[in-house]
N, CA, C and O of each residue as an XYZ file, in Angstrom:
844
protein
N     132.503     13.550   -185.999
C     131.978     12.117   -185.918
C     132.108     11.508   -187.302
O     132.597     10.387   -187.445
N     131.675     12.232   -188.317
C     131.558     11.861   -189.742
C     133.089     11.523   -190.182
O     133.378     10.540   -190.863
N     133.962     12.405   -189.733
C     135.302     12.251   -190.207
C     135.990     11.044   -189.614
O     136.844     10.433   -190.255
N     135.619     10.691   -188.380
C     136.213      9.518   -187.640
C     135.420      8.174   -188.059
O     136.037      7.118   -188.192
N     134.135      8.252   -188.247
C     133.245      6.981   -188.474
C     132.658      6.986   -189.768
O     132.144      5.956   -190.205
N     132.683      8.171   -190.506
C     131.852      7.945   -191.798
C     130.560      8.297   -191.759
O     130.006      8.299   -190.660
N     129.849      8.650   -192.895
C     128.462      8.709   -192.799
C     127.867      7.126   -192.703
O     128.168      6.222   -193.483
N     126.958      7.023   -191.566
C     126.458      5.558   -191.564
C     125.174      5.702   -190.712
O     124.898      6.770   -190.165
N     124.470      4.704   -190.626
C     123.296      4.735   -189.830
C     123.418      5.030   -188.327
O     122.506      5.542   -187.679
N     124.761      4.624   -187.752
C     125.019      4.909   -186.513
C     125.215      6.369   -186.223
O     124.731      6.959   -185.258
N     125.935      6.864   -187.110
C     126.027      8.455   -186.851
C     124.722      9.141   -186.822
O     124.483      9.947   -185.923
N     123.789      8.854   -187.822
C     122.403      9.397   -187.954
C     121.539      9.083   -186.670
O     120.626      9.819   -186.293
N     121.946      7.828   -185.987
C     121.195      7.351   -185.082
C     121.501      8.319   -183.740
O     120.674      8.826   -182.982
N     122.949      8.404   -183.703
C     123.411      9.178   -182.537
C     122.965     10.599   -182.641
O     122.639     11.145   -181.587
N     122.900     11.286   -183.762
C     122.480     12.668   -183.954
C     121.194     12.634   -183.763
O     120.860     13.709   -183.266
N     120.223     11.877   -183.920
C     118.868     11.916   -183.743
C     118.720     11.885   -182.115
O     118.028     12.740   -181.562
N     119.335     10.957   -181.431
C     119.381     10.817   -180.059
C     119.857     12.258   -179.366
O     119.243     12.746   -178.418
N     120.857     12.782   -179.878
C     121.287     14.020   -179.400
C     120.293     15.125   -179.508
O     120.086     15.899   -178.574
N     119.803     15.180   -180.423
C     118.571     16.062   -180.929
C     117.531     15.773   -179.626
O     117.297     16.665   -178.811
N     117.055     14.702   -179.544
C     116.084     14.225   -178.596
C     116.339     14.874   -177.120
O     115.477     15.482   -176.487
N     117.597     14.651   -176.710
C     117.914     15.138   -175.400
C     118.336     16.722   -175.335
O     118.130     17.471   -174.380
N     118.918     17.025   -176.459
C     118.950     18.517   -176.382
C     117.767     19.445   -176.338
O     117.788     20.434   -175.605
N     116.796     19.173   -177.057
C     115.426     19.754   -177.152
C     114.529     19.607   -176.161
O     113.626     20.420   -175.964
N     114.721     18.528   -175.449
C     113.921     18.170   -174.356
C     114.573     18.677   -172.977
O     113.858     19.026   -172.037
N     115.940     18.695   -172.920
C     116.554     18.983   -171.594
C     117.352     20.295   -171.509
O     117.263     21.075   -170.561
N     118.102     20.458   -172.530
C     119.200     21.419   -172.676
C     118.651     22.863   -173.148
O     118.990     23.924   -172.625
N     117.726     22.722   -174.249
C     117.466     23.888   -175.114
C     116.844     25.009   -174.221
O     116.820     26.170   -174.632
N     116.330     24.657   -172.971
C     115.812     25.727   -172.047
C     116.859     26.722   -171.603
O     116.547     27.876   -171.308
N     118.303     26.203   -171.548
C     119.200     27.072   -171.193
C     120.154     27.794   -172.099
O     121.174     28.397   -171.767
N     119.586     27.610   -173.454
C     120.169     28.401   -174.606
C     119.963     29.911   -174.423
O     118.874     30.334   -174.035
N     120.926     30.678   -174.679
C     120.484     32.144   -174.769
C     120.059     32.498   -176.087
O     120.345     31.828   -177.080
N     119.339     33.605   -176.107
C     118.430     33.944   -177.133
C     119.643     34.600   -178.193
O     120.541     35.365   -177.841
N     119.445     34.170   -179.332
C     120.541     34.534   -180.391
C     119.974     35.718   -181.122
O     118.786     35.817   -181.428
N     120.962     36.667   -181.397
C     120.562     37.868   -182.247
C     120.165     37.532   -183.641
O     120.919     36.833   -184.318
N     119.122     37.940   -184.089
C     118.446     37.803   -185.303
C     119.402     38.200   -186.510
O     119.941     39.307   -186.524
N     119.611     37.202   -187.596
C     120.186     37.585   -188.757
C     119.304     38.305   -189.536
O     118.156     37.916   -189.751
N     119.808     39.427   -190.013
C     118.944     40.259   -190.925
C     118.647     39.612   -192.332
O     117.615     39.827   -192.968
N     119.744     38.742   -192.765
C     119.625     38.043   -193.975
C     118.833     36.721   -193.926
O     118.673     36.011   -194.919
N     118.339     36.436   -192.677
C     117.464     35.342   -192.559
C     115.942     35.600   -192.184
O     115.620     36.183   -191.149
N     115.054     35.128   -193.094
C     113.782     35.334   -192.597
C     113.015     33.937   -192.110
O     112.934     32.956   -192.848
N     112.530     33.980   -190.926
C     112.171     32.871   -190.249
C     110.650     32.928   -190.205
O     110.065     34.011   -190.187
N     109.989     31.724   -190.188
C     108.414     31.480   -190.104
C     108.147     30.323   -189.265
O     108.515     29.189   -189.572
N     107.435     30.640   -188.091
C     107.020     29.613   -187.277
C     105.745     28.860   -187.913
O     104.992     29.233   -188.812
N     105.752     27.531   -187.054
C     104.540     26.788   -187.776
C     104.030     26.021   -186.652
O     103.228     25.116   -186.884
N     104.449     26.305   -185.296
C     103.702     25.537   -184.336
C     102.664     26.141   -183.424
O     101.919     25.503   -182.680
N     102.708     27.506   -183.580
C     101.711     28.180   -182.677
C     100.188     27.969   -183.210
O      99.284     27.993   -182.375
N      99.944     27.803   -184.326
C      98.454     27.418   -184.777
C      98.316     26.133   -185.056
O      97.280     25.754   -185.603
N      99.357     25.216   -184.724
C      99.174     23.806   -185.072
C      98.670     22.966   -183.772
O      98.837     23.397   -182.631
N      98.115     21.879   -184.021
C      97.519     21.092   -182.993
C      98.662     20.209   -182.382
O      98.354     19.203   -181.743
N      99.850     20.529   -182.546
C     101.060     19.779   -182.193
C     101.096     19.876   -180.813
O     101.429     18.837   -180.243
N     100.819     20.939   -180.037
C     100.804     20.998   -178.583
C      99.767     20.214   -177.951
O     100.128     19.528   -176.995
N      98.498     20.177   -178.307
C      97.617     19.371   -177.934
C      97.832     17.894   -178.110
O      97.485     17.114   -177.223
N      98.394     17.484   -179.225
C      98.844     16.189   -179.645
C      99.773     15.694   -178.499
O      99.530     14.668   -177.863
N     100.859     16.493   -178.275
C     101.889     16.008   -177.332
C     101.417     15.828   -176.014
O     101.731     14.854   -175.329
N     100.494     16.956   -175.548
C     100.095     16.806   -174.052
C      99.118     15.491   -173.996
O      99.243     14.683   -173.076
N      98.219     15.332   -174.942
C      97.281     14.054   -174.671
C      98.099     12.821   -174.667
O      97.932     11.961   -173.802
N      99.135     12.690   -175.775
C     100.002     11.282   -175.725
C     100.952     11.450   -174.378
O     101.126     10.442   -173.694
N     101.483     12.516   -174.035
C     102.133     12.490   -172.765
C     101.427     11.951   -171.424
O     101.949     11.196   -170.604
N     100.153     12.488   -171.373
C      99.338     11.829   -170.314
C      98.939     10.364   -170.428
O      98.739      9.665   -169.435
N      98.818      9.877   -171.833
C      98.551      8.540   -171.890
C      99.734      7.668   -171.572
O      99.600      6.624   -170.934
N     100.920      8.107   -172.028
C     102.299      7.403   -171.759
C     102.448      7.389   -170.080
O     102.777      6.366   -169.480
N     102.206      8.466   -169.513
C     102.301      8.319   -168.024
C     101.343      7.473   -167.316
O     101.646      6.770   -166.352
N     100.006      7.578   -167.899
C      99.017      6.717   -167.128
C      99.456      5.165   -167.494
O      99.547      4.362   -166.565
N      99.683      4.815   -168.626
C     100.151      3.685   -169.263
C     101.248      2.966   -168.355
O     101.115      1.886   -167.780
N     102.494      3.903   -168.355
C     103.653      3.565   -167.780
C     103.454      3.305   -166.236
O     104.107      2.386   -165.740
N     102.587      4.057   -165.423
C     102.337      3.687   -164.082
C     101.583      2.524   -163.839
O     101.890      1.852   -162.854
N     100.448      2.087   -164.712
C      99.916      0.904   -164.785
C     100.618     -0.168   -165.056
O     100.559     -1.130   -164.290
N     101.289     -0.191   -166.022
C     102.149     -1.336   -166.533
C     103.377     -1.652   -165.661
O     103.774     -2.813   -165.560
N     104.014     -0.574   -164.997
C     105.056     -0.690   -164.145
C     104.506     -1.533   -162.939
O     105.169     -2.473   -162.500
N     103.352     -1.207   -162.434
C     102.747     -1.839   -161.311
C     102.422     -3.335   -161.664
O     102.560     -4.256   -160.859
N     102.080     -3.444   -162.649
C     101.629     -5.056   -163.193
C     102.956     -5.817   -163.563
O     103.148     -6.995   -163.264
N     103.739     -5.124   -164.157
C     105.154     -5.938   -164.570
C     105.909     -6.141   -163.378
O     106.647     -7.125   -163.329
N     105.823     -5.232   -162.249
C     106.761     -5.436   -161.202
C     106.470     -6.604   -160.455
O     107.349     -7.096   -159.746
N     105.207     -7.167   -160.537
C     104.627     -8.303   -159.886
C     105.330     -9.570   -160.523
O     105.545    -10.599   -159.883
N     105.634     -9.403   -161.729
C     106.181    -10.544   -162.543
C     107.784    -10.550   -162.676
O     108.471    -11.541   -162.424
N     108.282     -9.318   -163.102
C     109.799     -9.289   -163.174
C     109.958     -7.625   -162.918
O     109.285     -6.819   -163.561
N     110.867     -7.254   -161.966
C     111.168     -6.054   -161.699
C     112.008     -5.500   -162.725
O     111.661     -4.435   -163.235
N     113.000     -6.036   -163.077
C     113.882     -5.545   -164.321
C     113.090     -5.088   -165.389
O     113.197     -3.937   -165.813
N     112.238     -5.977   -165.892
C     111.508     -5.665   -167.142
C     110.468     -4.351   -166.851
O     110.149     -3.528   -167.709
N     110.112     -4.353   -165.736
C     109.205     -3.264   -165.352
C     110.030     -1.859   -165.310
O     109.491     -0.841   -165.746
N     111.169     -1.831   -164.848
C     111.815     -0.625   -165.054
C     112.547     -0.316   -166.325
O     112.985      0.807   -166.578
N     112.674     -1.469   -167.200
C     112.999     -1.041   -168.499
C     111.931     -0.431   -169.336
O     112.123      0.475   -170.147
N     110.744     -1.020   -169.065
C     109.545     -0.570   -169.778
C     109.393      1.023   -169.121
O     109.081      1.913   -169.911
N     109.574      1.306   -167.948
C     109.326      2.660   -167.382
C     110.393      3.557   -168.003
O     110.017      4.696   -168.276
N     111.666      3.236   -168.275
C     112.598      4.046   -168.888
C     112.235      4.324   -170.419
O     112.497      5.399   -170.959
N     111.604      3.251   -171.076
C     111.293      3.532   -172.442
C     110.123      4.568   -172.471
O     110.012      5.376   -173.394
N     109.156      4.499   -171.294
C     108.158      5.401   -171.258
C     108.528      6.881   -170.991
O     107.908      7.820   -171.489
N     109.704      7.024   -170.075
C     110.229      8.377   -169.788
C     110.770      8.935   -171.272
O     110.535     10.032   -171.780
N     111.577      7.818   -171.810
C     112.239      8.563   -173.244
C     111.138      8.789   -174.095
O     111.341      9.691   -174.908
N     110.029      8.241   -174.157
C     108.909      8.624   -175.063
C     108.465      9.992   -174.788
O     108.267     10.793   -175.702
N     108.289     10.304   -173.438
C     107.918     11.674   -173.191
C     108.919     12.756   -173.494
O     108.563     13.869   -173.883
N     110.208     12.407   -173.305
C     111.335     13.181   -173.623
C     111.312     13.326   -175.091
O     111.599     14.438   -175.535
N     110.991     12.300   -175.983
C     110.827     12.566   -177.392
C     109.692     13.550   -177.907
O     109.801     14.384   -178.806
N     108.635     13.278   -177.171
C     107.703     14.387   -177.455
C     107.743     15.818   -177.027
O     107.102     16.716   -177.572
N     108.587     15.967   -175.956
C     108.792     17.247   -175.455
C     109.831     18.034   -176.303
O     109.705     19.202   -176.672
N     110.990     17.116   -176.579
C     111.988     17.522   -177.696
C     111.506     17.938   -179.002
O     111.992     18.862   -179.654
N     110.382     17.100   -179.403
C     110.006     17.332   -180.845
C     109.215     18.634   -180.724
O     109.389     19.429   -181.647
N     108.474     18.950   -179.860
C     107.727     20.185   -179.763
C     108.741     21.355   -179.708
O     108.629     22.302   -180.486
N     109.735     21.288   -178.784
C     110.662     22.228   -178.579
C     111.470     22.569   -179.810
O     111.810     23.707   -180.134
N     111.746     21.403   -180.483
C     112.640     21.751   -181.754
C     111.689     22.263   -182.930
O     112.199     22.839   -183.890
N     110.379     22.067   -182.866
C     109.554     22.702   -183.747
C     109.588     24.224   -183.491
O     109.700     24.987   -184.450
N     109.493     24.700   -182.198
C     109.746     26.067   -181.790
C     111.060     26.694   -182.290
O     111.091     27.765   -182.896
N     112.160     25.941   -181.991
C     113.417     26.684   -182.222
C     113.869     26.335   -183.661
O     114.949     26.778   -184.054
N     113.146     25.609   -184.423
C     113.664     25.293   -185.872
C     112.616     25.700   -186.976
O     112.003     24.839   -187.607
N     112.433     27.080   -187.186
C     111.240     27.316   -187.892
C     111.694     27.134   -189.393
O     112.823     26.753   -189.705
N     110.722     27.437   -190.263
C     111.094     27.526   -191.651
C     111.794     28.644   -192.013
O     111.498     29.753   -191.568
N     112.738     28.450   -192.816
C     113.588     29.800   -192.980
C     113.720     30.056   -194.539
O     113.570     29.130   -195.335
N     114.027     31.441   -194.970
C     114.540     31.790   -196.320
C     115.692     32.604   -196.037
O     115.700     33.646   -195.383
N     116.718     31.996   -196.622
C     118.075     32.480   -196.605
C     118.617     32.549   -197.922
O     118.830     31.505   -198.538
N     118.915     33.896   -198.526
C     119.368     34.328   -199.794
C     118.366     33.681   -200.877
O     117.314     34.271   -201.124
N     118.652     32.591   -201.460
C     117.763     32.111   -202.691
C     117.347     30.728   -202.182
O     116.967     29.928   -203.037
N     117.370     30.333   -200.864
C     117.074     29.000   -200.396
C     116.113     28.919   -199.579
O     116.220     29.736   -198.665
N     115.080     28.170   -199.520
C     113.887     27.815   -198.678
C     114.209     26.575   -197.921
O     114.525     25.546   -198.518
N     114.131     26.649   -196.505
C     114.282     25.383   -195.696
C     112.942     25.198   -195.026
O     112.424     26.058   -194.315
N     112.400     23.985   -195.306
C     111.033     23.507   -194.723
C     111.280     22.433   -193.645
O     111.914     21.406   -193.889
N     110.762     22.714   -192.472
C     111.170     21.648   -191.361
C     109.960     21.112   -190.707
O     108.843     21.608   -190.857
N     110.255     19.951   -189.884
C     109.163     19.494   -189.127
C     109.934     19.116   -187.696
O     109.959     17.972   -187.243
N     110.479     20.121   -187.143
C     111.096     19.983   -185.799
C     112.561     19.280   -186.303
O     113.125     19.507   -187.374
N     112.968     18.461   -185.341
C     114.280     17.658   -185.536
C     113.817     16.452   -186.598
O     114.665     15.831   -187.240
N     112.523     16.209   -186.706
C     112.324     14.943   -187.376
C     112.561     15.016   -189.019
O     112.916     14.006   -189.627
N     112.397     15.955   -189.520
C     112.754     16.092   -190.912
C     112.988     17.434   -191.388
O     112.657     18.403   -190.704
N     113.557     17.555   -192.557
C     113.695     18.963   -193.209
C     114.058     18.679   -194.787
O     114.501     17.598   -195.175
N     113.834     19.679   -195.542
C     114.194     19.873   -196.868
C     114.874     21.163   -197.284
O     114.345     22.217   -196.931
N     115.888     21.187   -197.932
C     116.421     22.713   -198.569
C     116.265     22.756   -199.983
O     116.866     21.961   -200.705
N     115.400     23.744   -200.487
C     115.251     23.920   -201.717
C     115.739     25.074   -202.360
O     115.683     26.059   -201.624
N     116.269     25.323   -203.648
C     116.529     26.385   -204.328
C     115.131     27.110   -204.712
O     114.307     26.405   -205.295
N     114.858     28.196   -204.489
C     113.602     28.800   -204.671
C     113.304     28.847   -206.242
O     112.160     28.790   -206.693
N     114.268     28.939   -206.900
C     114.273     28.887   -208.396
C     113.749     27.478   -208.925
O     113.215     27.318   -210.022
N     113.976     26.511   -208.009
C     113.518     25.338   -208.571
C     112.063     24.956   -208.212
O     111.637     23.828   -208.460
N     111.319     25.893   -207.634
C     110.032     25.802   -207.404
C     109.153     26.082   -208.758
O     109.251     27.196   -209.273
N     108.377     25.188   -209.291
C     107.665     25.086   -210.519
C     106.389     26.015   -210.203
O     106.105     27.018   -210.857
N     105.746     25.584   -209.226
C     104.405     26.149   -208.951
C     104.042     25.947   -207.382
O     104.317     24.959   -206.702
N     103.368     27.107   -206.976
C     102.886     27.101   -205.541
C     101.315     27.152   -205.640
O     100.669     28.033   -206.207
N     100.821     26.053   -204.989
C      99.363     25.858   -204.817
C      98.772     25.823   -203.548
O      99.488     25.489   -202.603
N      97.457     26.139   -203.330
C      96.815     25.873   -202.121
C      96.762     24.299   -201.734
O      96.208     23.599   -202.581
N      97.154     23.774   -200.817
C      97.262     22.427   -200.484
C      95.823     21.883   -200.072
O      95.058     22.523   -199.350
N      95.535     20.620   -200.616
C      94.260     20.012   -200.246
C      94.385     19.337   -198.739
O      95.428     18.760   -198.434
N      93.572     19.407   -198.054
C      93.374     18.514   -196.872
C      93.550     16.981   -197.028
O      93.008     16.424   -197.983
N      94.326     16.235   -196.081
C      94.381     14.896   -196.339
C      93.113     14.161   -195.609
O      92.809     14.418   -194.444
N      92.402     13.213   -196.425
C      91.397     12.531   -195.928
C      91.843     11.542   -194.940
O      92.982     11.084   -195.029
N      91.004     11.152   -193.956
C      91.432     10.234   -193.116
C      91.824      8.777   -193.536
O      91.027      8.068   -194.150
N      92.952      8.398   -193.219
C      93.337      6.930   -193.867
C      94.049      7.184   -195.231
O      94.518      6.236   -195.861
N      94.127      8.479   -195.689
C      94.616      8.502   -197.058
C      96.214      8.581   -196.844
O      96.705      9.378   -196.044
N      96.981      7.700   -197.614
C      98.411      7.771   -197.605
C      98.891      8.893   -198.422
O      98.252      9.384   -199.352
N     100.203      9.321   -197.974
C     100.887     10.331   -198.391
C     101.864      9.804   -199.557
O     102.668      8.917   -199.272
N     101.823     10.264   -200.710
C     102.661      9.803   -201.857
C     104.103      9.701   -201.536
O     104.649     10.556   -200.838
N     104.726      8.704   -202.013
C     106.167      8.708   -201.571
C     107.030      9.810   -202.206
O     108.110     10.175   -201.743
N     106.509     10.252   -203.198
C     107.186     11.542   -203.744
C     107.038     12.845   -203.148
O     107.594     13.866   -203.551
N     106.127     12.739   -202.004
C     105.853     14.097   -201.470
C     106.385     14.157   -199.877
O     106.252     13.254   -199.051
N     106.951     15.318   -199.689
C     107.229     15.646   -198.283
C     106.239     16.238   -197.734
O     106.053     17.357   -198.211
N     105.402     15.890   -196.783
C     104.534     16.282   -196.029
C     105.140     16.736   -194.523
O     105.546     15.986   -193.636
N     105.085     17.891   -194.523
C     105.858     18.636   -193.285
C     104.813     19.253   -192.315
O     104.743     20.451   -192.041
N     103.961     18.208   -191.805
C     103.140     18.634   -190.704
C     102.455     17.441   -190.247
O     102.511     16.359   -190.831
N     101.768     17.687   -189.119
C     101.009     16.499   -188.682
C      99.764     16.303   -189.392
O      99.204     17.279   -189.894
N      99.255     15.098   -189.490
C      98.075     14.880   -190.238
C      96.845     15.501   -189.590
O      95.805     15.694   -190.219
N      97.016     15.820   -188.249
C      95.816     16.549   -187.591
C      95.573     17.857   -188.080
O      94.459     18.379   -188.032
N      96.763     18.501   -188.633
C      96.778     19.936   -188.917
C      96.336     20.029   -190.505
O      96.336     19.127   -191.342
N      95.978     21.351   -190.641
C      95.595     21.718   -192.073
C      96.749     22.169   -192.919
O      97.452     23.091   -192.503
N      96.983     21.642   -193.982
C      98.230     22.089   -194.788
C      97.755     23.420   -195.468
O      96.563     23.590   -195.723
N      98.648     24.297   -195.738
C      98.435     25.365   -196.314
C      98.960     25.549   -198.005
O      98.333     26.158   -198.871
N     100.143     24.915   -198.159
C     100.687     25.234   -199.441
C     101.372     23.782   -199.892
O     101.824     22.875   -199.193
N     101.280     23.909   -201.197
C     101.985     22.574   -201.890
C     102.916     23.361   -202.854
O     102.557     24.302   -203.562
N     104.247     22.801   -202.771
C     105.187     23.300   -203.779
C     105.634     22.203   -204.761
O     106.170     21.154   -204.405
N     105.382     22.521   -205.934
C     105.697     21.406   -207.002
C     107.049     21.909   -207.616
O     107.181     23.033   -208.101
N     108.072     20.934   -207.545
C     109.155     21.284   -207.971
C     109.656     21.054   -209.406
O     109.093     20.190   -210.078
N     110.611     21.718   -209.894
C     110.993     21.291   -211.255
C     111.733     20.082   -211.274
O     111.452     19.157   -212.036
N     112.830     20.054   -210.320
C     113.603     18.781   -210.195
C     113.459     18.214   -208.746
O     113.319     18.924   -207.749
N     113.507     16.904   -208.749
C     113.502     16.342   -207.454
C     114.605     16.734   -206.313
O     115.766     16.981   -206.640
N     114.262     16.766   -205.246
C     115.239     17.319   -204.172
C     115.226     16.213   -202.927
O     114.185     15.612   -202.664
N     116.325     16.008   -202.256
C     116.463     15.016   -201.223
C     115.888     15.586   -199.972
O     116.223     16.677   -199.513
N     114.968     14.756   -199.425
C     114.343     15.119   -198.005
C     115.233     14.556   -196.926
O     115.497     13.358   -197.029
N     115.731     15.210   -195.925
C     116.430     14.652   -194.689
C     115.513     14.191   -193.538
O     114.721     14.981   -193.024
N     115.611     13.042   -193.176
C     114.565     12.680   -192.069
C     115.557     12.069   -190.878
O     116.736     11.735   -190.998
N     114.735     12.027   -189.722
C     115.636     11.477   -188.560
C     116.112      9.990   -188.747
O     115.555      9.213   -189.523
N     117.147      9.683   -187.998
C     117.606      8.210   -188.124
C     118.198      7.975   -189.460
O     118.429      6.804   -189.760
N     118.488      8.941   -190.333
C     119.188      8.967   -191.492
C     118.322      8.653   -192.839
O     118.835      8.504   -193.948
N     116.933      8.577   -192.566
C     115.953      8.521   -193.606
C     115.900      9.433   -194.723
O     115.596     10.596   -194.458
N     116.118      9.149   -195.825
C     116.394     10.113   -197.048
C     115.489      9.661   -198.083
O     115.233      8.458   -198.148
N     115.002     10.430   -198.854
C     114.101     10.218   -200.027
C     114.184     11.381   -200.950
O     114.475     12.498   -200.520
N     113.907     11.127   -202.355
C     113.881     12.251   -203.260
C     112.399     12.641   -203.519
O     111.612     11.752   -203.842
N     112.027     13.781   -203.407
C     110.617     14.119   -203.551
C     110.686     15.329   -204.678
O     111.703     15.983   -204.912
N     109.512     15.486   -205.276
C     109.025     16.485   -206.231
C     108.064     17.277   -205.646
O     107.794     18.318   -206.244
N     107.405     17.002   -204.479
C     106.397     18.111   -204.138
C     106.553     18.217   -202.428
O     106.824     17.233   -201.740
N     106.392     19.216   -202.024
C     106.466     19.646   -200.616
C     105.111     20.430   -200.057
O     104.725     21.529   -200.457
N     104.547     19.698   -199.147
C     103.359     20.156   -198.588
C     103.803     20.610   -197.071
O     104.407     19.873   -196.291
N     103.377     22.004   -196.788
C     103.691     22.552   -195.609
C     102.614     23.579   -195.083
O     101.639     23.941   -195.741
N     102.911     23.979   -193.865
C     102.016     24.973   -193.302
C     102.832     26.037   -192.338
O     103.804     25.634   -191.699
N     102.416     27.357   -192.261
C     103.104     28.329   -191.527
C     102.066     29.059   -190.695
O     100.924     29.173   -191.139
N     102.375     29.523   -189.596
C     101.460     30.422   -188.794
C     101.057     31.665   -189.560
O      99.914     32.119   -189.531
N     102.011     32.165   -190.215
C     101.703     33.353   -191.014
C     101.891     33.111   -192.499
O     102.875     33.519   -193.116
N     100.876     32.411   -193.051
C     100.948     31.852   -194.370
C     100.912     32.872   -195.414
O     101.390     32.565   -196.506
N     100.430     34.014   -195.252
C     100.645     35.203   -196.209
C     102.086     35.613   -196.435
O     102.636     35.748   -197.527
N     102.608     35.787   -195.243
C     104.038     36.384   -195.160
C     104.995     35.457   -195.820
O     105.901     35.910   -196.520
N     104.836     34.158   -195.629
C     105.834     33.302   -196.161
C     105.647     33.064   -197.768
O     106.586     32.839   -198.531
N     104.487     33.140   -198.090
C     104.128     32.898   -199.451
C     104.569     34.407   -200.215
O     105.082     34.428   -201.334
N     104.336     35.400   -199.573
C     104.812     36.779   -200.251
C     106.408     36.680   -200.314
O     106.962     37.015   -201.361
N     107.083     36.279   -199.344
C     108.507     36.163   -199.368
C     109.167     35.241   -200.462
O     110.151     35.563   -201.128
N     108.473     34.027   -200.554
C     108.825     32.979   -201.535
C     108.573     33.697   -202.859
O     109.539     33.631   -203.619
N     107.617     34.301   -203.281
C     107.147     34.732   -204.546
C     108.116     35.977   -204.778
O     108.617     36.136   -205.891
N     108.373     36.831   -203.770
C     109.526     37.931   -204.128
C     110.787     37.451   -204.312
O     111.525     38.099   -205.055
N     111.235     36.364   -203.752
C     112.630     35.918   -203.931
C     112.679     35.113   -205.309
O     113.675     35.130   -206.031
N     111.460     34.374   -205.621
C     111.251     33.688   -206.947
C     111.320     34.736   -208.110
O     111.948     34.484   -209.138
N     110.716     35.815   -207.936
C     110.819     36.831   -209.102
C     112.057     37.477   -209.193
O     112.436     37.892   -210.288
N     112.795     37.627   -208.100
C     114.166     38.259   -208.114
C     114.970     37.210   -208.930
O     115.619     37.632   -209.887
N     114.989     35.906   -208.649
C     115.778     34.927   -209.373
C     115.423     34.902   -210.706
O     116.364     34.858   -211.498
N     114.105     34.920   -211.234
C     113.861     35.015   -212.655
C     114.356     36.247   -213.382
O     114.819     36.182   -214.521
N     114.246     37.357   -212.703
C     114.710     38.540   -213.296
C     116.150     38.522   -213.442
O     116.633     39.102   -214.415
N     116.992     37.869   -212.511
C     118.504     37.840   -212.600
C     118.835     36.889   -213.904
O     119.666     37.265   -214.730
N     118.158     35.672   -214.039
C     118.320     34.876   -215.034
C     118.192     35.497   -216.376
O     119.025     35.300   -217.261
N     117.059     36.310   -216.534
C     116.768     37.134   -217.729
C     117.860     37.990   -217.903
O     118.290     38.012   -219.056
N     118.426     38.694   -217.097
C     119.591     39.869   -217.164
C     120.798     38.921   -217.565
O     121.923     39.392   -217.731
């Protein structure tokens, strides 16, 4: 698509919509892939509030959809069905987001670390570019996330680690959103394992540079 249409918002929009429908409807039929020995993966959805958040909002959307469809149908049936379709899409988006979090874990491959938040966003880092790893502080209610920070979790969840980078890196978001960040905040189900792996690779990188 990029070869024919070039990089544009349209392409990014289409890719995001494909992700929504793939992870909400089609991923259930995907065969289990053989694990790559050179890739270390780390889940982040199991101990997250993501599932509860999605269930609650899905129930609210269904309840709202039924009520407003009934009310709008008395006024304009076409608008009532448009509203209902948008509600169905909202549910598909939530289901797709949760499934993408399951199927798109954080990974460490060779000397790179990929931090993700489902299909919504991701960042690829050279582990050698990590200046410091610190315990992340919890976000206070109403507190804004700095523009230079990639916050790779729901605000309902507790962040585990904060990566401070030597050089800014571009974060990729859905619908073509991109921004340069110098701090990455994330969580992982096995926080100790991912920290150990990052530290191990970082140590090897530094040793290779010295040699």
